[in-house]
C-alpha positions, 0 to 999 in steps of 0.5 A: 550518333553525333559523338560517333561521327566526331570519333571517326573524324578524330580517327581520320585526322590522326591517321592523316597526321600519322601518314603525313609524318611518315611520308615526311620521314621517308623524304628526309631519309632519302635525302640523307641517304643520297647525300651520304652516298654522294659524299662518300662515293663520288669523289673516290670513283673513276668518272666512267663508273661513278654514276653507276656505283653511286646509283647502286649504292643508293639503291642498296641503302634505300632498300636497307632503310625499308622504304619501297623504291623501285631501282628503275626510279633511281637515276644518276647522271654524270655531267662532268663536274656535277652529278645529277641524282633523282629518286622517285617513290610513292608513299602509300596512304591507303593499303588494303590486303597488301594492295595500295589504293592511294599513294602520295608520289614523292621525289628528290632531285638534286645536283651535286658539285663533285670534287676531283678524285682523291 
């Protein structure tokens, strides 16, 4: 009976490590995507449409990466020479029959200095 208990504890530890590493991967992926989109799009777009285009590009790239992020959870605010980007999502920990019972909320907030249009 003790051996069975320790087997379940070991399986639980492996699962927690796996889920944690996947959550860290999703955070690093989102961070990378946001930086990539802002660097390639922000300085090449007119100021009036900059925030909308950056937001749309982030939403497309996040969807293509396979991370489940609601489009309403992505916000981009243009403050003149700065661009404030916020992305919020939940990383599922316990899922049963395609329903999330426990999820870890994650967010990435960053302010970028935007150079003048090229």
